[in-house]
C-alpha positions in Angstrom: 19.3 -2.3 -10.1 17.9 -5.8 -10.4 20.3 -8.4 -11.8 19.7 -10.7 -14.6 21.5 -14.1 -14.8 21.6 -14.1 -18.6 21.3 -11.5 -21.4 18.1 -9.6 -20.5 15.6 -11.5 -22.6 12.3 -13.3 -22.0 13.0 -16.5 -20.0 16.0 -15.0 -18.1 16.2 -15.3 -14.3 15.7 -11.9 -12.6 16.9 -11.4 -9.0 15.1 -8.6 -7.1 16.1 -7.2 -3.7 14.9 -4.5 -1.3 15.8 -1.0 -2.5 16.0 -2.0 -6.2 13.9 -1.1 -9.2 12.5 -4.0 -11.2 13.9 -4.0 -14.7 11.4 -6.2 -16.5 8.0 -7.8 -16.1 8.6 -11.3 -14.5 6.8 -14.2 -12.8 8.0 -15.1 -9.3 9.6 -18.5 -8.7 10.7 -17.6 -5.2 9.9 -14.8 -2.7 11.1 -14.1 0.8 8.9 -11.4 2.5 8.7 -9.6 -0.8 6.7 -6.4 -1.1 6.7 -4.0 -4.2 5.6 -0.4 -4.6 3.3 -0.6 -7.7 1.8 2.9 -7.4 3.4 3.7 -10.8 1.0 1.2 -12.4 -2.0 0.9 -10.1 -2.1 4.1 -8.1 -2.2 1.9 -4.9 -0.4 3.8 -2.2 0.7 0.8 0.0 3.3 -1.7 -1.1 1.9 -5.0 -2.4 2.9 -8.3 -0.8 4.1 -10.8 -3.4 3.9 -14.6 -3.3 4.6 -17.5 -5.5 1.2 -19.2 -5.4 -0.8 -18.9 -8.6 -3.6 -16.5 -9.3 -6.7 -16.8 -11.5 -6.1 -16.5 -15.3 -7.0 -13.0 -16.5 -6.7 -11.4 -13.0 -6.5 -7.6 -13.1 -3.0 -6.1 -12.9 -3.5 -5.1 -9.2 -4.3 -8.7 -8.2 -1.3 -10.4 -9.9 0.6 -11.1 -6.7 2.8 -13.6 -8.5 4.3 -11.0 -10.9 6.7 -8.1 -10.5 6.6 -5.3 -13.1 9.1 -3.1 -14.8 9.6 0.3 -13.2 8.2 -0.7 -9.8 10.4 -0.6 -6.6 11.1 -3.4 -4.2 10.3 -2.1 -0.7 10.9 -5.2 1.4 12.4 -8.7 1.0 13.7 -10.3 -2.2 13.0 -13.0 -4.7 13.7 -14.5 -8.1 11.5 -14.4 -11.1 11.5 -15.5 -14.8 11.3 -12.6 -17.2 8.0 -12.5 -19.2 8.4 -9.2 -21.0 11.0 -6.4 -21.6 11.0 -2.9 -23.1 7.8 -1.9 -24.9 6.2 -5.3 -24.2 6.0 -4.6 -20.4 3.0 -3.1 -18.6 4.9 0.1 -18.3 5.7 0.0 -22.0 2.1 -0.4 -22.9 1.1 2.6 -20.8 3.8 4.6 -22.4 2.5 3.7 -25.9 -1.1 4.7 -24.9 0.2 8.0 -23.5 2.1 8.7 -26.7 -1.1 8.3 -28.8 -3.1 10.6 -26.6 -3.8 14.1 -28.0 -4.6 17.0 -25.7 -7.9 18.7 -26.3 -7.7 22.2 -27.9 -7.5 25.1 -25.5 -10.1 27.9 -25.8 -7.4 30.3 -27.2 -6.2 27.8 -29.8 -9.7 27.3 -31.3 -10.3 29.8 -34.1 -13.6 31.6 -33.6 -15.6 32.9 -36.6 -15.1 36.6 -37.0 -18.1 38.4 -38.4 -17.4 41.4 -40.7 -19.9 44.1 -41.2 
């Protein structure tokens, strides 16, 4: 599991290493050969190389190479990052909230059909 250097809040320093799962959304401050499996969030099958250089504001999730996200797995290298979101405020938490609001469509058997009586 990733280690936090303080109490697990926004602004804490998060240390990530190969083989660990990321425990919060965080912005990288250092990275040494870091690659992360983000398939949980993006569907991308290959690990994503991470770097410290900034990306454009408003970049899509899949292009945020300076961020690590809760629930993703470190496949190579390591780094340090400052926590930007925890719990329900993470990208994974937002997806969970969207899924919880989704209602499945009715099945053909559950739809009551009008019965005609003669």
